[in-house]
MDTraj code that builds the backbone (N, CA, C; nanometers):
import mdtraj as md
import numpy as np

residues = "GLU ILE VAL ASP TYR GLU LYS TYR THR ASP ASP ASN ILE LEU THR PHE THR ASP SER LEU ARG ILE GLY GLU LYS CYS ARG ASN LYS LEU VAL ILE LYS HIS ILE LEU GLU GLU ASP SER CYS TYR VAL ASP ILE PHE PHE TYR GLU LYS ALA ASP ASN VAL TRP LEU GLN LEU GLN LYS PHE ASN PHE ASP ALA PRO SER ILE ILE ASP ILE SER ASN THR ILE VAL GLN ASP TYR ASN ASN ASP GLY PHE GLY ASP PHE THR TYR HIS SER ALA MET ALA ALA ARG GLY ALA ASN GLU VAL ARG LYS LEU PHE VAL TYR SER PRO GLU THR LYS ARG LEU VAL TYR ILE HIS ASN SER GLU HIS TYR PRO ASN MET GLU TYR ASN GLU GLN LEU ASP CYS ILE ASP ALA PHE ALA VAL TYR GLY GLY THR THR THR SER PHE LEU LYS ILE LYS GLY ASP SER LEU GLN GLN PHE ALA LYS ILE ASP LEU TRP GLY ASN GLN ARG ILE VAL ALA GLU ILE ASP GLU ASN GLY LYS GLU THR ILE LEU LYS GLU ASP SER ILE SER ASP GLY PRO TYR ILE ARG TYR ALA ASN TYR LYS THR LEU GLU GLU TYR THR GLU ASN".split()
xyz = np.array([
    [0.0399, -4.3161, 5.1620],
    [-0.0828, -4.3290, 5.2417],
    [-0.2033, -4.3278, 5.1476],
    [-0.2916, -4.4229, 5.1620],
    [-0.4051, -4.4336, 5.0721],
    [-0.5239, -4.3565, 5.1272],
    [-0.6210, -4.3317, 5.0385],
    [-0.7447, -4.2690, 5.0823],
    [-0.8107, -4.3606, 5.1839],
    [-0.8552, -4.3017, 5.2950],
    [-0.9025, -4.3851, 5.4039],
    [-1.0214, -4.3200, 5.4723],
    [-1.1135, -4.4042, 5.5184],
    [-1.2243, -4.3589, 5.6022],
    [-1.2212, -4.4448, 5.7267],
    [-1.1955, -4.3847, 5.8396],
    [-1.1681, -4.4607, 5.9609],
    [-1.2639, -4.4192, 6.0714],
    [-1.3171, -4.5164, 6.1412],
    [-1.3979, -4.4895, 6.2584],
    [-1.3174, -4.5294, 6.3811],
    [-1.2872, -4.4315, 6.4653],
    [-1.2054, -4.4599, 6.5824],
    [-1.2831, -4.5464, 6.6828],
    [-1.2104, -4.6164, 6.7655],
    [-1.2729, -4.7102, 6.8584],
    [-1.3528, -4.6402, 6.9671],
    [-1.3258, -4.5102, 6.9906],
    [-1.4044, -4.4417, 7.0931],
    [-1.5433, -4.4039, 7.0416],
    [-1.5673, -4.4273, 6.9132],
    [-1.7012, -4.4174, 6.8550],
    [-1.7570, -4.2760, 6.8481],
    [-1.6754, -4.1752, 6.8727],
    [-1.7283, -4.0391, 6.8620],
    [-1.6486, -3.9505, 6.7668],
    [-1.5505, -4.0082, 6.6967],
    [-1.4756, -3.9322, 6.5965],
    [-1.4680, -4.0145, 6.4684],
    [-1.5177, -3.9568, 6.3599],
    [-1.5061, -4.0182, 6.2286],
    [-1.4041, -3.9378, 6.1493],
    [-1.3159, -4.0076, 6.0781],
    [-1.2054, -3.9389, 6.0102],
    [-1.1930, -3.9832, 5.8657],
    [-1.1769, -3.8832, 5.7778],
    [-1.1452, -3.9083, 5.6368],
    [-1.0066, -3.8517, 5.6100],
    [-0.9221, -3.9292, 5.5407],
    [-0.7858, -3.8866, 5.5103],
    [-0.7546, -3.9088, 5.3630],
    [-0.6899, -3.8098, 5.3006],
    [-0.6426, -3.8272, 5.1627],
    [-0.5054, -3.7622, 5.1512],
    [-0.4067, -3.8384, 5.1041],
    [-0.2743, -3.7817, 5.0795],
    [-0.2233, -3.8164, 4.9404],
    [-0.3135, -3.8591, 4.8542],
    [-0.2751, -3.8953, 4.7172],
    [-0.3241, -3.7960, 4.6132],
    [-0.4392, -3.7341, 4.6382],
    [-0.5008, -3.6524, 4.5324],
    [-0.5171, -3.5057, 4.5684],
    [-0.5187, -3.4707, 4.6959],
    [-0.5475, -3.3333, 4.7361],
    [-0.4294, -3.2412, 4.7055],
    [-0.4588, -3.1196, 4.6610],
    [-0.3542, -3.0201, 4.6352],
    [-0.2544, -3.0689, 4.5333],
    [-0.1259, -3.0610, 4.5673],
    [-0.0200, -3.1184, 4.4847],
    [-0.0073, -3.2655, 4.5242],
    [-0.0343, -3.3518, 4.4322],
    [-0.0478, -3.4939, 4.4631],
    [0.0747, -3.5482, 4.5360],
    [0.0469, -3.6164, 4.6457],
    [0.1469, -3.6817, 4.7301],
    [0.2359, -3.5834, 4.8057],
    [0.2112, -3.4535, 4.7905],
    [0.2856, -3.3544, 4.8688],
    [0.1983, -3.2883, 4.9744],
    [0.0671, -3.3076, 4.9629],
    [-0.0261, -3.2512, 5.0591],
    [-0.1126, -3.3606, 5.1189],
    [-0.1703, -3.3315, 5.2327],
    [-0.2595, -3.4266, 5.2981],
    [-0.3793, -3.3531, 5.3560],
    [-0.4958, -3.4153, 5.3430],
    [-0.6212, -3.3641, 5.3976],
    [-0.6704, -3.4602, 5.5044],
    [-0.7082, -3.4062, 5.6198],
    [-0.7697, -3.4853, 5.7256],
    [-0.8968, -3.4140, 5.7699],
    [-1.0093, -3.4844, 5.7640],
    [-1.1368, -3.4301, 5.8102],
    [-1.1827, -3.5144, 5.9281],
    [-1.2138, -3.4485, 6.0395],
    [-1.2634, -3.5181, 6.1582],
    [-1.4041, -3.4690, 6.1903],
    [-1.4979, -3.5612, 6.1951],
    [-1.6353, -3.5309, 6.2369],
    [-1.6473, -3.5759, 6.3818],
    [-1.6603, -3.4800, 6.4721],
    [-1.6521, -3.5062, 6.6154],
    [-1.7911, -3.4913, 6.6774],
    [-1.8371, -3.5963, 6.7414],
    [-1.9700, -3.6006, 6.8006],
    [-1.9565, -3.6022, 6.9522],
    [-1.9992, -3.4936, 7.0151],
    [-1.9977, -3.4851, 7.1597],
    [-2.1409, -3.4775, 7.2117],
    [-2.1581, -3.4877, 7.3410],
    [-2.2929, -3.4906, 7.3971],
    [-2.3710, -3.3638, 7.3673],
    [-2.3041, -3.2498, 7.3732],
    [-2.3740, -3.1225, 7.3569],
    [-2.3372, -3.0490, 7.2289],
    [-2.2550, -3.1081, 7.1432],
    [-2.2178, -3.0407, 7.0186],
    [-2.1613, -3.1408, 6.9185],
    [-2.1720, -3.1032, 6.7915],
    [-2.1111, -3.1800, 6.6828],
    [-2.0421, -3.0809, 6.5902],
    [-1.9248, -3.1154, 6.5456],
    [-1.8523, -3.0222, 6.4595],
    [-1.7539, -3.0981, 6.3718],
    [-1.7014, -3.0259, 6.2736],
    [-1.6027, -3.0797, 6.1811],
    [-1.4751, -2.9976, 6.1915],
    [-1.3633, -3.0657, 6.2087],
    [-1.2315, -3.0027, 6.1996],
    [-1.1652, -3.0508, 6.0708],
    [-1.1083, -2.9571, 5.9964],
    [-1.0406, -2.9887, 5.8704],
    [-0.8952, -2.9433, 5.8823],
    [-0.8037, -3.0350, 5.8544],
    [-0.6600, -3.0060, 5.8631],
    [-0.5974, -3.0246, 5.7250],
    [-0.5100, -2.9318, 5.6885],
    [-0.4396, -2.9397, 5.5610],
    [-0.2902, -2.9342, 5.5876],
    [-0.2164, -3.0301, 5.5286],
    [-0.0740, -3.0473, 5.5571],
    [0.0089, -3.0412, 5.4285],
    [0.1363, -3.0096, 5.4478],
    [0.2361, -3.0170, 5.3413],
    [0.3519, -3.1019, 5.3909],
    [0.4055, -3.1859, 5.3025],
    [0.5188, -3.2710, 5.3413],
    [0.6502, -3.1963, 5.3214],
    [0.7306, -3.1941, 5.4268],
    [0.8636, -3.1320, 5.4209],
    [0.9599, -3.2228, 5.4947],
    [1.0655, -3.2657, 5.4253],
    [1.1640, -3.3570, 5.4842],
    [1.0959, -3.4800, 5.5428],
    [0.9971, -3.5290, 5.4665],
    [0.9250, -3.6517, 5.5021],
    [0.8421, -3.6389, 5.6308],
    [0.8112, -3.5137, 5.6680],
    [0.7274, -3.4872, 5.7856],
    [0.6091, -3.4029, 5.7414],
    [0.4886, -3.4365, 5.7921],
    [0.3692, -3.3599, 5.7579],
    [0.3604, -3.2360, 5.8472],
    [0.3653, -3.1169, 5.7844],
    [0.3526, -2.9905, 5.8565],
    [0.2126, -2.9342, 5.8343],
    [0.1444, -2.9001, 5.9427],
    [0.0096, -2.8451, 5.9301],
    [0.0156, -2.7015, 5.8799],
    [-0.0586, -2.6745, 5.7706],
    [-0.0659, -2.5403, 5.7140],
    [-0.1931, -2.4680, 5.7530],
    [-0.3042, -2.5407, 5.7643],
    [-0.4338, -2.4783, 5.7895],
    [-0.5208, -2.5678, 5.8762],
    [-0.6120, -2.5027, 5.9476],
    [-0.7183, -2.5737, 6.0176],
    [-0.8472, -2.4941, 6.0023],
    [-0.9559, -2.5641, 5.9710],
    [-1.0878, -2.5040, 5.9628],
    [-1.1787, -2.5757, 6.0628],
    [-1.2753, -2.5023, 6.1172],
    [-1.3702, -2.5614, 6.2103],
    [-1.5109, -2.5138, 6.1761],
    [-1.6051, -2.6088, 6.1679],
    [-1.7439, -2.5763, 6.1372],
    [-1.8372, -2.6591, 6.2253],
    [-1.9459, -2.5969, 6.2693],
    [-2.0533, -2.6754, 6.3294],
    [-2.1100, -2.7691, 6.2241],
    [-2.1606, -2.8847, 6.2676],
    [-2.2106, -2.9828, 6.1713],
    [-2.3169, -3.0687, 6.2379],
    [-2.4182, -3.1129, 6.1631],
    [-2.5134, -3.2075, 6.2200],
    [-2.4485, -3.3426, 6.2448],
    [-2.5093, -3.4199, 6.3310],
    [-2.4509, -3.5493, 6.3666],
    [-2.4649, -3.6521, 6.2559],
    [-2.5578, -3.6299, 6.1613],
    [-2.5892, -3.7346, 6.0636],
    [-2.5259, -3.7121, 5.9260],
    [-2.4344, -3.6156, 5.9135],
    [-2.3654, -3.6025, 5.7855],
    [-2.2704, -3.7204, 5.7668],
    [-2.2311, -3.7435, 5.6429],
    [-2.1483, -3.8601, 5.6093],
    [-2.0204, -3.8139, 5.5420],
    [-1.9117, -3.8013, 5.6185],
    [-1.7867, -3.7554, 5.5576],
    [-1.7159, -3.8670, 5.4815],
    [-1.7681, -3.9896, 5.4899],
    [-1.7052, -4.0974, 5.4131],
    [-1.7189, -4.0758, 5.2633],
    [-1.8179, -3.9943, 5.2207],
    [-1.8315, -3.9689, 5.0774],
    [-1.7717, -3.8337, 5.0383],
    [-1.6691, -3.7910, 5.1118],
    [-1.5898, -3.6751, 5.0694],
    [-1.5348, -3.7011, 4.9289],
    [-1.5452, -3.6006, 4.8426],
    [-1.5007, -3.6140, 4.7036],
    [-1.3756, -3.5281, 4.6831],
    [-1.2666, -3.5914, 4.6423],
    [-1.1427, -3.5200, 4.6106],
    [-1.1224, -3.5270, 4.4604],
    [-1.1288, -3.4117, 4.3943],
    [-1.1093, -3.4050, 4.2499],
    [-1.0769, -3.2611, 4.2120],
    [-1.0464, -3.2399, 4.0861],
    [-1.0135, -3.1068, 4.0351],
    [-1.1431, -3.0382, 3.9923],
    [-1.1848, -2.9372, 4.0676],
    [-1.3107, -2.8688, 4.0383],
    [-1.2943, -2.7448, 3.9509],
    [-1.1719, -2.7044, 3.9221],
    [-1.1529, -2.5846, 3.8389],
    [-1.0516, -2.6053, 3.7260],
    [-1.0173, -2.7310, 3.6970],
    [-0.9371, -2.7664, 3.5803],
    [-0.7997, -2.6980, 3.5799],
    [-0.7388, -2.6884, 3.6985],
    [-0.6036, -2.6301, 3.7043],
    [-0.4968, -2.7353, 3.7345],
    [-0.5389, -2.8621, 3.7421],
    [-0.4433, -2.9695, 3.7630],
    [-0.4155, -3.0029, 3.9086],
    [-0.4842, -2.9366, 4.0018],
    [-0.4625, -2.9599, 4.1447],
    [-0.5901, -3.0138, 4.2090],
    [-0.5722, -3.0909, 4.3153],
    [-0.6853, -3.1575, 4.3783],
    [-0.7601, -3.0683, 4.4759],
    [-0.8907, -3.0576, 4.4562],
    [-0.9805, -2.9837, 4.5435],
    [-1.0720, -3.0848, 4.6135],
    [-1.1645, -3.0379, 4.6978],
    [-1.2551, -3.1352, 4.7595],
    [-1.3856, -3.0713, 4.8036],
    [-1.4872, -3.1569, 4.8150],
    [-1.6128, -3.1204, 4.8804],
    [-1.6432, -3.2267, 4.9852],
    [-1.7129, -3.1846, 5.0913],
    [-1.7604, -3.2828, 5.1878],
    [-1.9053, -3.2540, 5.2227],
    [-1.9765, -3.3573, 5.2576],
    [-2.1184, -3.3493, 5.2944],
    [-2.1289, -3.2713, 5.4247],
    [-2.1885, -3.1509, 5.4208],
    [-2.1769, -3.0586, 5.5337],
    [-2.3077, -3.0267, 5.6038],
    [-2.4216, -3.0558, 5.5412],
    [-2.5500, -3.0197, 5.6026],
    [-2.6596, -3.1056, 5.5436],
    [-2.7712, -3.1108, 5.6143],
    [-2.8890, -3.1811, 5.5648],
    [-2.9851, -3.0795, 5.5055],
    [-3.0296, -3.1053, 5.3836],
    [-3.1213, -3.0144, 5.3161],
    [-3.2655, -3.0524, 5.3478],
    [-3.3556, -2.9553, 5.3281],
    [-3.4975, -2.9797, 5.3556],
    [-3.5520, -3.0902, 5.2663],
    [-3.5059, -3.0964, 5.1438],
    [-3.5477, -3.2021, 5.0519],
    [-3.4319, -3.2998, 5.0337],
    [-3.4614, -3.4287, 5.0439],
    [-3.3560, -3.5292, 5.0394],
    [-3.2791, -3.5331, 4.9099],
    [-3.3370, -3.4815, 4.8016],
    [-3.2686, -3.4842, 4.6721],
    [-3.1560, -3.3820, 4.6643],
    [-3.1492, -3.2906, 4.7601],
    [-3.0469, -3.1869, 4.7591],
    [-2.9330, -3.2256, 4.8527],
    [-2.8176, -3.2593, 4.7963],
    [-2.6994, -3.2900, 4.8771],
    [-2.6159, -3.1636, 4.8910],
    [-2.6039, -3.1171, 5.0143],
    [-2.5364, -2.9900, 5.0420],
    [-2.3924, -3.0179, 5.0831],
    [-2.2991, -2.9449, 5.0203],
    [-2.1565, -2.9664, 5.0460],
    [-2.0825, -2.8337, 5.0570],
    [-1.9753, -2.8354, 5.1350],
    [-1.8794, -2.7260, 5.1337],
    [-1.7701, -2.7609, 5.0324],
    [-1.7268, -2.6591, 4.9576],
    [-1.6226, -2.6751, 4.8557],
    [-1.4965, -2.6005, 4.8988],
    [-1.3838, -2.6686, 4.8836],
    [-1.2527, -2.6083, 4.9051],
    [-1.1691, -2.6316, 4.7795],
    [-1.1035, -2.5265, 4.7308],
    [-1.0152, -2.5414, 4.6152],
    [-0.8722, -2.5076, 4.6568],
    [-0.7786, -2.5773, 4.5956],
    [-0.6371, -2.5556, 4.6245],
    [-0.5843, -2.4424, 4.5386],
    [-0.5166, -2.3472, 4.6020],
    [-0.4538, -2.2371, 4.5292],
    [-0.3054, -2.2649, 4.5122],
    [-0.2574, -2.2864, 4.3892],
    [-0.1135, -2.3094, 4.3697],
    [-0.0302, -2.1848, 4.3990],
    [-0.0923, -2.0665, 4.3955],
    [-0.0192, -1.9430, 4.4249],
    [0.0152, -1.9329, 4.5738],
    [-0.0834, -1.9605, 4.6589],
    [-0.0600, -1.9497, 4.8034],
    [-0.0248, -2.0835, 4.8669],
    [-0.0448, -2.1926, 4.7908],
    [-0.0259, -2.3292, 4.8406],
    [-0.1129, -2.3564, 4.9635],
    [-0.2325, -2.3013, 4.9592],
    [-0.3296, -2.3184, 5.0663],
    [-0.4650, -2.3551, 5.0060],
    [-0.5535, -2.4053, 5.0912],
    [-0.6917, -2.4286, 5.0502],
    [-0.7716, -2.3005, 5.0630],
    [-0.8627, -2.2795, 4.9693],
    [-0.9542, -2.1658, 4.9732],
    [-1.0951, -2.2201, 4.9960],
    [-1.1581, -2.1762, 5.1042],
    [-1.2948, -2.2170, 5.1327],
    [-1.3909, -2.1321, 5.0493],
    [-1.4750, -2.1972, 4.9708],
    [-1.5719, -2.1264, 4.8857],
    [-1.6984, -2.1034, 4.9689],
    [-1.7167, -1.9793, 5.0128],
    [-1.8106, -1.9478, 5.1207],
    [-1.9567, -1.9723, 5.0860],
    [-1.9946, -1.9594, 4.9608],
    [-2.1365, -1.9781, 4.9262],
    [-2.1628, -2.1127, 4.8599],
    [-2.0710, -2.2070, 4.8736],
    [-2.0882, -2.3346, 4.8030],
    [-2.2109, -2.4117, 4.8516],
    [-2.2493, -2.3947, 4.9778],
    [-2.3663, -2.4656, 5.0282],
    [-2.4969, -2.4138, 4.9689],
    [-2.4923, -2.2998, 4.9010],
    [-2.6124, -2.2467, 4.8346],
    [-2.6482, -2.3257, 4.7093],
    [-2.5552, -2.4079, 4.6614],
    [-2.5728, -2.4777, 4.5340],
    [-2.5587, -2.6284, 4.5548],
    [-2.6707, -2.6987, 4.5764],
    [-2.6640, -2.8426, 4.6043],
    [-2.6261, -2.9248, 4.4822],
    [-2.5793, -3.0457, 4.5077],
    [-2.5485, -3.1443, 4.4033],
    [-2.4465, -3.0907, 4.3019],
    [-2.3390, -3.0333, 4.3523],
    [-2.2358, -2.9764, 4.2648],
    [-2.1595, -3.0853, 4.1892],
    [-2.1268, -3.0544, 4.0642],
    [-2.0429, -3.1415, 3.9812],
    [-1.9499, -3.0532, 3.8985],
    [-1.8315, -3.1058, 3.8653],
    [-1.7478, -3.0369, 3.7676],
    [-1.8014, -3.0668, 3.6294],
    [-1.8244, -2.9629, 3.5508],
    [-1.8793, -2.9754, 3.4164],
    [-1.7640, -2.9615, 3.3168],
    [-1.7175, -3.0747, 3.2654],
    [-1.6020, -3.0742, 3.1755],
    [-1.6341, -3.0042, 3.0435],
    [-1.7569, -3.0190, 2.9960],
    [-1.7950, -2.9616, 2.8674],
    [-1.7853, -2.8092, 2.8685],
    [-1.8303, -2.7454, 2.9764],
    [-1.8297, -2.5997, 2.9862],
    [-1.7167, -2.5478, 3.0744],
    [-1.6344, -2.6389, 3.1301],
    [-1.5247, -2.6029, 3.2198],
    [-1.5745, -2.5102, 3.3313],
    [-1.6728, -2.5603, 3.4044],
    [-1.7310, -2.4836, 3.5126],
    [-1.7826, -2.5820, 3.6171],
    [-1.8462, -2.5313, 3.7184],
    [-1.9198, -2.6148, 3.8132],
    [-2.0679, -2.5978, 3.7831],
    [-2.1416, -2.7079, 3.7817],
    [-2.2865, -2.6943, 3.7745],
    [-2.3485, -2.7534, 3.8995],
    [-2.4708, -2.7118, 3.9275],
    [-2.5420, -2.7565, 4.0467],
    [-2.6884, -2.7782, 4.0097],
    [-2.7570, -2.8564, 4.0927],
    [-2.8953, -2.8939, 4.0624],
    [-2.9776, -2.8848, 4.1902],
    [-3.0644, -2.7836, 4.1976],
    [-3.1466, -2.7606, 4.3159],
    [-3.2886, -2.8093, 4.2892],
    [-3.3407, -2.8887, 4.3831],
    [-3.4747, -2.9440, 4.3728],
    [-3.5625, -2.8775, 4.4785],
    [-3.6741, -2.8205, 4.4342],
    [-3.7712, -2.7606, 4.5258],
    [-3.9076, -2.7981, 4.4710],
    [-4.0036, -2.7046, 4.4563],
    [-4.1266, -2.7357, 4.3849],
    [-4.0986, -2.7614, 4.2381],
    [-3.9958, -2.6963, 4.1870],
    [-3.9421, -2.7201, 4.0533],
    [-3.7957, -2.7551, 4.0672],
    [-3.7160, -2.7204, 3.9653],
    [-3.5714, -2.7432, 3.9722],
    [-3.4976, -2.6281, 3.9052],
    [-3.3728, -2.6097, 3.9464],
    [-3.2836, -2.5141, 3.8805],
    [-3.1489, -2.5791, 3.8581],
    [-3.1027, -2.5797, 3.7329],
    [-2.9646, -2.6147, 3.7023],
    [-2.8854, -2.4851, 3.6944],
    [-2.7847, -2.4714, 3.7797],
    [-2.7022, -2.3505, 3.7822],
    [-2.5655, -2.3797, 3.7231],
    [-2.5138, -2.2845, 3.6487],
    [-2.3793, -2.2934, 3.5915],
    [-2.2946, -2.1851, 3.6583],
    [-2.1807, -2.2262, 3.7152],
    [-2.1071, -2.1428, 3.8095],
    [-1.9584, -2.1397, 3.7775],
    [-1.8965, -2.0266, 3.8057],
    [-1.7513, -2.0170, 3.7971],
    [-1.6979, -1.9731, 3.9330],
    [-1.5762, -2.0171, 3.9641],
    [-1.5130, -1.9791, 4.0889],
    [-1.4485, -1.8423, 4.0715],
    [-1.4860, -1.7508, 4.1584],
    [-1.4279, -1.6168, 4.1547],
    [-1.3842, -1.5817, 4.2963],
    [-1.2534, -1.5825, 4.3195],
    [-1.2026, -1.5589, 4.4539],
    [-1.2443, -1.6714, 4.5464],
    [-1.3179, -1.6357, 4.6521],
    [-1.3636, -1.7357, 4.7483],
    [-1.5139, -1.7610, 4.7377],
    [-1.5697, -1.7375, 4.6173],
    [-1.7134, -1.7547, 4.5980],
    [-1.7424, -1.8197, 4.4640],
    [-1.8630, -1.8741, 4.4536],
    [-1.9155, -1.9207, 4.3256],
    [-2.0026, -1.8110, 4.2662],
    [-1.9840, -1.7845, 4.1375],
    [-2.0642, -1.6827, 4.0689],
    [-2.1460, -1.7512, 3.9602],
    [-2.2752, -1.7353, 3.9683],
    [-2.3656, -1.7967, 3.8712],
    [-2.3652, -1.7142, 3.7422],
    [-2.3407, -1.7817, 3.6275],
    [-2.3400, -1.7091, 3.5014],
    [-2.4504, -1.7550, 3.4066],
    [-2.5181, -1.8630, 3.4412],
    [-2.6323, -1.9080, 3.3606],
    [-2.7149, -2.0034, 3.4458],
    [-2.8419, -2.0203, 3.4080],
    [-2.9273, -2.1141, 3.4806],
    [-3.0432, -2.1575, 3.3924],
    [-3.1002, -2.2726, 3.4289],
    [-3.2217, -2.3216, 3.3641],
    [-3.3212, -2.3527, 3.4744],
    [-3.4306, -2.2779, 3.4763],
    [-3.5375, -2.2989, 3.5735],
    [-3.6483, -2.3813, 3.5109],
    [-3.6939, -2.4827, 3.5834],
    [-3.8092, -2.5618, 3.5415],
    [-3.9133, -2.5571, 3.6521],
    [-4.0343, -2.5249, 3.6148],
    [-4.1459, -2.5246, 3.7085],
    [-4.2633, -2.5905, 3.6380],
    [-4.2982, -2.7123, 3.6818],
    [-4.3934, -2.7885, 3.6031],
    [-4.3299, -2.8193, 3.4692],
    [-4.3956, -2.7795, 3.3627],
    [-4.3416, -2.7997, 3.2282],
    [-4.2944, -2.6693, 3.1644],
    [-4.2800, -2.5653, 3.2462],
    [-4.2302, -2.4376, 3.1953],
    [-4.0789, -2.4303, 3.2143],
    [-4.0094, -2.3870, 3.1105],
    [-3.8626, -2.3792, 3.1136],
    [-3.8178, -2.2374, 3.0791],
    [-3.7267, -2.1848, 3.1615],
    [-3.6666, -2.0543, 3.1344],
    [-3.5149, -2.0704, 3.1388],
    [-3.4482, -2.0330, 3.0317],
    [-3.3022, -2.0390, 3.0215],
    [-3.2504, -1.8959, 3.0232],
    [-3.1541, -1.8676, 3.1106],
    [-3.1057, -1.7308, 3.1242],
    [-2.9557, -1.7273, 3.1458],
    [-2.8924, -1.6221, 3.0953],
    [-2.7553, -1.5892, 3.1305],
    [-2.7586, -1.4781, 3.2342],
    [-2.6536, -1.4724, 3.3181],
    [-2.6493, -1.3782, 3.4290],
    [-2.5142, -1.3074, 3.4265],
    [-2.5157, -1.1740, 3.4252],
    [-2.3883, -1.1021, 3.4197],
    [-2.3318, -1.0853, 3.5607],
    [-2.2154, -1.0222, 3.5709],
    [-2.1467, -1.0116, 3.6986],
    [-2.2219, -0.9271, 3.7997],
    [-2.3151, -0.8469, 3.7529],
    [-2.3962, -0.7640, 3.8423],
    [-2.5274, -0.8319, 3.8811],
    [-2.5461, -0.9556, 3.8343],
    [-2.6675, -1.0285, 3.8673],
    [-2.7836, -1.0044, 3.7730],
    [-2.7622, -0.9286, 3.6662],
    [-2.8695, -0.9015, 3.5715],
    [-2.8904, -1.0226, 3.4802],
    [-3.0165, -1.0659, 3.4680],
    [-3.0490, -1.1837, 3.3887],
    [-3.0956, -1.1449, 3.2481],
    [-3.0486, -1.2223, 3.1513],
    [-3.0953, -1.2091, 3.0132],
    [-3.1571, -1.3416, 2.9724],
    [-3.2867, -1.3408, 2.9429],
    [-3.3548, -1.4650, 2.9068],
    [-3.3169, -1.5046, 2.7648],
    [-3.2654, -1.6261, 2.7505],
    [-3.2271, -1.6782, 2.6195],
    [-3.3398, -1.7577, 2.5548],
    [-3.4198, -1.8231, 2.6390],
    [-3.5265, -1.9077, 2.5870],
    [-3.6327, -1.9255, 2.6947],
    [-3.7564, -1.9242, 2.6541],
    [-3.8686, -1.9495, 2.7443],
    [-3.9715, -2.0312, 2.6681],
    [-3.9970, -2.1533, 2.7166],
    [-4.0867, -2.2416, 2.6430],
    [-4.1505, -2.3440, 2.7367],
    [-4.2291, -2.4336, 2.6786],
    [-4.2917, -2.5432, 2.7528],
    [-4.2305, -2.6744, 2.7067],
    [-4.2168, -2.7678, 2.8008],
    [-4.1657, -2.8997, 2.7671],
    [-4.2638, -3.0034, 2.8203],
    [-4.2466, -3.1271, 2.7765],
    [-4.3428, -3.2303, 2.8125],
    [-4.2951, -3.3224, 2.9232],
    [-4.1664, -3.3142, 2.9606],
    [-4.1132, -3.4115, 3.0548],
    [-4.0505, -3.3478, 3.1785],
    [-4.0896, -3.2250, 3.2119],
    [-4.0350, -3.1575, 3.3291],
    [-4.1018, -3.2037, 3.4560],
    [-4.0567, -3.1519, 3.5760],
    [-3.9495, -3.0527, 3.5893],
    [-3.8169, -3.1103, 3.6369],
    [-3.8049, -3.2428, 3.6557],
    [-3.6850, -3.2959, 3.7216],
    [-3.5798, -3.3357, 3.6191],
    [-3.5303, -3.2359, 3.5476],
    [-3.4285, -3.2564, 3.4444],
    [-3.3062, -3.1729, 3.4806],
    [-3.1911, -3.2381, 3.4828],
    [-3.0649, -3.1676, 3.5027],
    [-2.9978, -3.1514, 3.3674],
    [-2.9454, -3.0323, 3.3419],
    [-2.8856, -3.0028, 3.2124],
    [-2.7341, -2.9921, 3.2239],
    [-2.6658, -3.0384, 3.1185],
    [-2.5203, -3.0299, 3.1110],
    [-2.4743, -2.9074, 3.0322],
    [-2.5660, -2.8474, 2.9560],
    [-2.5303, -2.7327, 2.8733],
    [-2.6536, -2.6460, 2.8548],
    [-2.6427, -2.5195, 2.8917],
    [-2.7581, -2.4299, 2.8811],
    [-2.7766, -2.3746, 2.7405],
    [-2.6723, -2.3834, 2.6583],
    [-2.6832, -2.3308, 2.5224],
    [-2.7481, -2.4313, 2.4282],
    [-2.7073, -2.5572, 2.4401],
    [-2.7630, -2.6618, 2.3535],
    [-2.8775, -2.7377, 2.4222],
    [-2.9028, -2.7055, 2.5517],
    [-3.0069, -2.7733, 2.6304],
    [-2.9855, -2.9233, 2.6315],
    [-2.8581, -2.9610, 2.6435],
    [-2.8234, -3.1027, 2.6530],
    [-2.8481, -3.1505, 2.7950],
    [-2.9219, -3.2593, 2.8080],
    [-2.9544, -3.3127, 2.9383],
    [-2.8351, -3.3851, 2.9991],
    [-2.8249, -3.3792, 3.1296],
    [-2.7176, -3.4446, 3.2041],
    [-2.7406, -3.5946, 3.2054],
    [-2.6347, -3.6690, 3.1809],
    [-2.6407, -3.8146, 3.1928],
    [-2.5285, -3.8593, 3.2829],
    [-2.5559, -3.9490, 3.3762],
    [-2.4529, -3.9985, 3.4663],
    [-2.3598, -4.0926, 3.3917],
    [-2.2312, -4.0867, 3.4286],
    [-2.1321, -4.1732, 3.3652],
    [-2.1542, -4.3186, 3.4050],
])
top = md.Topology()
chain = top.add_chain()
for i, resn in enumerate(residues, 1):
    res = top.add_residue(resn, chain, resSeq=i)
    for name in ("N", "CA", "C"):
        top.add_atom(name, md.element.get_by_symbol(name[0]), res)
traj = md.Trajectory(xyz[None], top)
């Protein structure tokens, strides 16, 4: 079964399906349904395992959702470098259009289940950062913040960040208790809308 984005003929259910990359490749299947009703809109997420050539449902998640999210751009990839397929889906509309808000789910090979990362929507524009083997995020407000994050249990934990406000830049590391240590504080000439790929070398993010 190939990755598919299907709009049902009744025009009120949008469905995304992946059975090639999620979890253990070709052994698991993900189905996301965005259901639009007159008085409510919500997302149902189903996770399956193949046994004797039959898909058995292992999990179901349900979330309220706005009507204008786009589940067709669900991203299935490895977000924690463990060799298994995880995913994010567009889950909410942010106040600023530059902030794409997503829920993150990672596959646990120990439990063979998906783990919902509860605070993932706090960090817009998430990407897997291969250089630092972490997740980074980019929040746009009056300034910007590039956050560097690690998955700990069912949450993202910020361990470093770069704040830009106007042309002022602050680079900080953050310990497990939330205490910040400023590594660098300076002025730059091309701020504040810069995303960084590395907080130590201050290497700017470039799209592939």
